[in-house]
N, C-alpha and C positions, 0 to 999 in steps of 0.2 A: 563370273558375272557376264562375260560375253555370250556364253551359251544360253543363259537365262534371257538376255535381251534378244537373242536370235529367236528363241521360242516365242517371246512376246510379239516380235515383228511378224512371225509366221501367222499369228492369230489376227493381228490388226491390219496388216498390209494386204489389200486386195489385188494390187498391181505391183509386181516385183520391181518395176522401174521407179515407182513412187514411194519406196520404203522410207526414204528420208523425211517425207511429209508426216509420217506417223511417229517420228522420234519424240516429239514433245508429249504426245499421249502415252507412249510406251514408258518414257521416263517418269511421268506423273504416276502411272499405274505401279511401276516398280517401287518408287519411293514411298508409296502409300500401302504397300503390301506388308503385312506382318510377317517377319522372318521367324522361322522355327527356333533358331539358336538364341535370339535375343528376346523373342516374345513381343517385339515392338517393330514399328515401321522405321525405315531410315530417317524419314523426315521428323518423326517423333523424337528420335534420339538426338538429332541435331538441334531442333527448335524447342523441344519440350512439349509440343502440342501436335495434335493431329491436324492434317491439312483440312482447310474448310472447303467444302463442296459448294457449288452454286445454290443447292437446295438448303444449305445450312446458314444462309445469310439472313436469317430472320432478324427483325429489328429488336434491339435490346436497349433497355433503358439504363443499363449499368454504366456509370461513368467512373473512370479511374483517374486518380491523380497520377502524376508521373512516378512518384516514389512508390506508391502502392502497386502500380503496374510492374515496375522494375523488381520489386520484392517478390511478387507473384511469379514472374517469369523465372527469376533466379531460383526460387524454391522448386518450381516445377522441373526445371532443367536438372537440378541436383537429384530430385526424386527419380526422374526418368533414367538418368545415367547410372544411378545406383542399381535400379531395377534391371537395366540392360547388362550391367556387369555381373549381377547375380545369375541372371538367366544364361549368360555366356558360360559362366563357370559350371552350371548344371549341365549345359549342352556338352561341355568338354568331357565331363564324367560319363555322360550317356554315350558319347562317341567312343570313348576308351572301353567302356563296358561292352558295347556292340562289337568293336574290333577284337577284343579279347575272346569273345564268344565264338567268333568266326575265323580266328587265326588258324592257319594250316601250316604247322611247322614241318619242313621237309628235312629228311635225313638221307644223306647220300653217302655211299661208300666208294672207296677207290676201285677203279675198274668198271664202274657203271657207265652207261652211255646216257648222255643228256643233250638237250637242245638249249641254245643260248639265245636270249632275247636280243633282237637287233635294235641298236640305238644309235642315232635316231632313224626312224623309219622314213623312207623317201616319200611315200604317200600311203593313204589308208588301204590301198589295194595290194601293196607289196607284202611279201612274206614277213610274218611277225618274228619268227625264230629261224636261226641258222644252225646247222649241225648235220649229223650228230658229232659230239665230242666225247672223248673218254676222260673220266676223272682220274687224274694222276695223283693228286694230293688234296686232302680236306683239312682246312684249318678251322676248328670249331670256335676258337676264341674270337677270330675276326669274322666269322661266318663267311668265309671265302673258300674257293676251290681253285686248283690249278688244272686247267683243261688242256688236253692234248689232241691235236688234229693235224694230220699230215706232217708229223714231226715238229710242229710248232706249238709252243706252250703259251697259254693265255690265262691270266688271272681274272676271276669273276666273282661277284657276290652271289650267295646262295639264292637270294630273292630273284635273281636274273636268269635262273636256269630251271628247267623242268625235265622230268624223266622222258627219255626217248624210247620208243618202241622199236628199237633196232638192236641187232647183234653187233659184235665187234666187226670192224671192216674186213672185207675179203679182197684178195688180189686175183686179178685175172692172170692165169699162167698158160702160155702157149705150149703145146706139146712139142716134144723133141722131134727131130727129123727121123727117128727110128720107127715112127708109126705107133708109139704108145698112145693108147686111148684114142679111138677113131673119131671122137667128137670134135677134135681140132682145138678147142679151147675149153678149159675146165676151171672151176672155182676151187681155190684152196684157202683154208683158214689163214688169216693174216697173223704172222708171228713176228714179234720184235726181238 
């Protein structure tokens, strides 16, 4: 909801220093916006009626007794809350269907190189992943893996890793004093 209110404030506030003056207008706009999940506005769910705008204050000759008004409000609240519950249930199934259509199940094997999601991130400009790690063991029942990096093991959920475009780590090896390999330093495959 905070992101939504921020977007509203961006539209309404002309001066960033005066954003708090726009809050009542932003709150009114948010509370009267029909939400996709419920099909109703928040104020309609709470009160049972849509908010009255200044243009909607036309004179009416309808007079209500206290009992008839109370019955009408109670019936309308019951109807609106039932409708909101049905719409939320439908939205739940729509969301599940959408999620199931776009799910990307990852399958990893032992020995693969992966990157691990950093949690929590320090700021939005920091690196999102750390690594690469080598997968030492995969537990399919728990959807977890044991990762190995620099001799240290770490357990992680499969949803928190992604494949790395890296080969197994290499070690820098300095040549011996006998002058083998004139390059001075060479790379050798890392073996455990």
